[in-house]
C-alpha positions in Angstrom: -81.4 -106.7 -154.4 -79.1 -109.2 -156.4 -81.1 -112.0 -157.7 -79.9 -115.5 -159.6 -80.7 -115.7 -163.3 -80.7 -119.3 -165.2 -78.2 -120.2 -166.1 -77.2 -121.2 -170.5 -77.1 -124.4 -171.2 -73.2 -124.4 -172.2 -72.2 -122.9 -168.4 -74.9 -126.0 -166.8 -72.3 -128.1 -168.8 -69.4 -127.0 -168.0 -70.1 -126.3 -164.4 -71.5 -130.6 -164.2 -74.8 -129.4 -163.6 -78.2 -131.5 -164.1 -80.2 -128.5 -165.3 -83.2 -131.0 -165.2 -83.4 -131.7 -161.6 -84.3 -128.0 -160.4 -87.5 -128.8 -158.1 -86.9 -127.4 -154.4 -89.4 -129.3 -153.0 -89.0 -132.2 -150.1 -89.8 -135.7 -151.0 -91.0 -138.0 -148.5 -87.7 -139.7 -147.7 -86.1 -136.0 -147.2 -85.5 -135.0 -143.7 -86.2 -131.6 -142.3 -85.1 -129.2 -139.7 -84.4 -125.5 -138.3 -81.3 -124.9 -138.6 -78.3 -122.9 -140.3 -76.2 -123.6 -143.4 -73.5 -124.3 -141.0 -75.5 -126.9 -139.4 -75.5 -129.7 -142.2 -71.8 -129.9 -141.9 -72.1 -132.0 -138.1 -68.8 -132.8 -136.9 -67.1 -132.8 -139.9 -63.2 -132.0 -139.8 -61.2 -130.3 -142.7 -58.8 -132.3 -144.4 -55.3 -132.0 -145.8 -57.4 -132.6 -149.6 -59.2 -129.4 -148.4 -57.0 -127.2 -147.5 -54.7 -128.1 -150.6 -58.0 -127.0 -152.3 -58.5 -123.9 -150.7 -54.5 -123.2 -151.3 -54.9 -123.7 -155.0 -58.2 -121.4 -155.1 -56.2 -118.7 -153.6 -53.6 -119.0 -155.7 -55.8 -119.0 -159.1 -57.7 -115.8 -157.3 -54.5 -114.2 -157.0 -53.7 -114.9 -160.9 -57.0 -113.7 -161.7 -55.9 -110.5 -159.6 -52.8 -109.8 -161.0 -54.1 -110.3 -164.8 -57.5 -108.0 -164.1 -55.1 -105.1 -162.1 -52.9 -105.0 -165.7 -55.9 -105.3 -167.8 -57.7 -102.6 -166.2 -54.7 -100.3 -166.3 -54.4 -100.9 -170.1 -58.0 -101.0 -171.1 -58.4 -97.7 -168.6 -55.7 -95.3 -169.2 -57.2 -93.3 -171.3 -60.6 -92.8 -169.5 -58.2 -92.2 -166.2 -56.2 -89.7 -168.2 -59.4 -87.7 -168.8 -60.9 -86.9 -165.3 -60.0 -83.9 -163.7 -60.6 -83.5 -159.9 -62.6 -80.6 -160.5 -65.2 -82.4 -162.8 -67.5 -83.9 -160.4 -70.5 -84.9 -162.1 -68.6 -85.3 -165.8 -65.9 -87.7 -164.0 -68.2 -89.6 -162.7 -70.5 -90.5 -165.6 -67.4 -91.0 -167.7 -66.7 -93.7 -165.3 -69.7 -95.2 -165.8 -69.9 -94.9 -168.9 -66.2 -96.5 -168.8 -67.7 -99.8 -166.9 -71.1 -100.3 -168.7 -68.9 -100.3 -172.5 -66.4 -102.7 -170.0 -69.3 -104.5 -168.6 -71.4 -105.2 -172.4 -68.0 -106.2 -174.2 -67.7 -109.0 -171.9 -71.4 -109.8 -171.1 -71.8 -110.4 -174.6 -68.0 -113.2 -175.2 -68.9 -114.7 -171.7 -72.2 -114.1 -170.0 -73.7 -117.5 -168.3 -77.7 -116.4 -168.2 -79.4 -117.7 -170.9 -79.7 -115.7 -173.7 -83.3 -114.1 -172.9 -81.5 -112.6 -170.1 -78.1 -111.6 -171.3 -79.9 -109.8 -174.2 -82.0 -108.4 -172.1 -79.2 -107.0 -169.2 -77.1 -105.7 -172.4 -79.6 -104.0 -174.3 -80.4 -101.8 -170.6 -76.9 -101.0 -170.5 -76.7 -99.8 -174.0 -79.4 -98.0 -173.4 -78.0 -96.6 -170.0 -74.9 -95.4 -171.9 -76.5 -93.7 -174.4 -78.5 -91.5 -171.4 -75.0 -91.5 -169.4 -73.1 -89.8 -173.1 -76.4 -87.2 -173.1 -76.2 -86.1 -169.7 -72.8 -86.2 -169.8 -72.8 -83.7 -172.7 -75.5 -80.9 -170.4 -75.3 -78.7 -173.2 -76.3 -81.0 -175.6 -79.9 -80.7 -175.2 -80.3 -77.6 -175.6 -78.0 -77.6 -178.6 -79.9 -80.2 -180.3 -83.1 -78.3 -179.7 -81.9 -75.2 -180.8 -80.4 -76.6 -184.0 -84.2 -77.3 -185.7 -85.2 -73.4 -184.2 -82.1 -71.9 -186.0 -82.2 -73.8 -189.5 -85.5 -71.3 -190.1 -84.4 -68.0 -189.2 -81.5 -65.7 -190.6 -78.3 -66.0 -189.3 -78.5 -63.1 -186.8 -75.4 -61.0 -185.5 -74.7 -59.2 -183.0 -73.4 -55.2 -182.6 -69.4 -55.7 -181.7 -67.5 -53.1 -179.9 -63.9 -53.1 -179.2 -63.0 -51.3 -176.6 -59.9 -49.0 -176.2 -59.0 -50.4 -173.2 -58.9 -53.9 -174.5 -61.8 -56.0 -174.3 -64.4 -56.7 -176.5 -68.4 -56.7 -176.1 -71.3 -58.5 -178.2 -74.7 -57.0 -178.3 -77.9 -57.7 -179.7 -79.3 -60.1 -182.5 -79.5 -57.8 -186.0 -80.1 -58.7 -189.9 -79.0 -56.8 -192.8 -81.8 -54.6 -194.2 -80.5 -52.4 -197.3 -77.4 -50.3 -196.2 -78.2 -50.5 -192.0 -79.7 -53.4 -189.8 -82.7 -54.4 -188.1 -83.1 -56.0 -184.7 -82.4 -55.2 -181.2 -79.9 -54.1 -178.6 -79.7 -56.1 -175.8 -80.1 -55.0 -171.8 -82.5 -53.4 -169.8 -84.7 -51.2 -172.1 -83.2 -52.3 -175.6 -83.6 -50.1 -178.8 -85.0 -51.7 -181.5 -85.6 -50.9 -185.5 -83.8 -49.8 -188.1 -79.8 -49.0 -187.5 -77.3 -47.3 -189.7 -73.3 -46.9 -188.9 -73.1 -42.8 -189.1 -69.3 -41.5 -187.9 -68.6 -44.5 -186.2 -72.0 -44.4 -184.5 -74.2 -46.9 -184.2 -77.6 -45.1 -184.2 -81.0 -45.7 -184.5 -82.6 -43.5 -188.0 -85.9 -44.2 -190.1 -86.2 -46.9 -191.6 -86.4 -46.5 -195.8 -88.6 -49.8 -195.5 -90.7 -50.0 -192.7 -93.0 -52.6 -193.5 -90.2 -54.4 -193.8 -88.3 -53.6 -190.9 -91.9 -54.3 -189.1 -91.6 -58.0 -190.9 -88.2 -58.6 -189.7 -88.8 -57.6 -186.1 -91.7 -59.7 -185.6 -89.6 -62.9 -187.3 -87.0 -61.8 -184.1 -90.1 -62.0 -181.5 -91.1 -65.2 -183.6 -87.1 -66.5 -183.1 -86.8 -65.6 -179.3 -90.2 -67.6 -178.1 -89.2 -70.7 -180.1 -85.5 -70.3 -178.6 -87.6 -69.9 -175.2 -89.4 -72.5 -175.9 -86.7 -74.9 -177.0 -84.9 -74.5 -173.7 -87.9 -75.0 -171.8 -87.8 -78.5 -174.1 -84.2 -78.9 -173.5 -85.2 -78.7 -169.8 -87.7 -81.5 -169.5 -85.7 -83.8 -172.0 -82.8 -83.8 -169.1 -85.1 -84.5 -166.6 -87.1 -87.6 -169.2 -83.4 -88.6 -168.9 -83.0 -88.7 -165.4 -86.0 -90.7 -164.4 -85.1 -92.6 -166.9 -81.7 -93.8 -165.5 -82.9 -94.2 -162.4 -85.3 -96.8 -163.6 -82.9 -98.2 -165.2 -80.5 -98.4 -162.7 -82.8 -100.0 -160.3 -84.3 -102.9 -162.5 -81.0 -103.8 -163.9 -77.6 -102.3 -161.6 -77.5 -105.4 -159.3 -77.9 -107.8 -162.2 -74.8 -105.9 -164.3 -71.6 -106.8 -162.7 -72.8 -110.3 -160.9 
């Protein structure tokens, strides 16, 4: 739930508050009873001055409503143009990121909390923004993990088939060996070994260097295994970000935009 935060000295001075008198314990001269906050008004009558003050407050609120509406249209225009109705989760993250970026900028300039609280809220908001950006680029988790794996292995290529009826297919992973290619086909019960193009057909043939072919095939199996592990790590990274996001929102959401 929302909770009060200690105000900075600058804000206390601007509001004309006495920061030294913070005790909430009643003194011996205070009167205590059970009631509501409105009971203390007694027979108080609303004066013309009260009505004038309320009117002036409404006028000021109207001014700030218009000001912030114009500001939001300008500042949020690019973000709103990026949103698509079919995006769902991605669109929601885009709005959250934009809102938190806006919040951080405003909090750093105009925040009323003491510096310790302000720094803590801003740091949590910035961490949340980083997590939201990673969640929005959901393919980024696997791309990050796969990048280090692919850097260790040859750049594997696929068998390309251009169909007479139109369209192109890509199959398997192969690396150059001599005049041919060593690798594994895709699909069920794939062939693997040393291949060459013979009369325009990609055929499995005896290797000119079987030891090298075996080494390349073992290397390809290691690549497949590390690729599988990279996807699993990416999945764990994603789950970890979701858990951390939940903790951040639970701890700070009610203290943001206060």
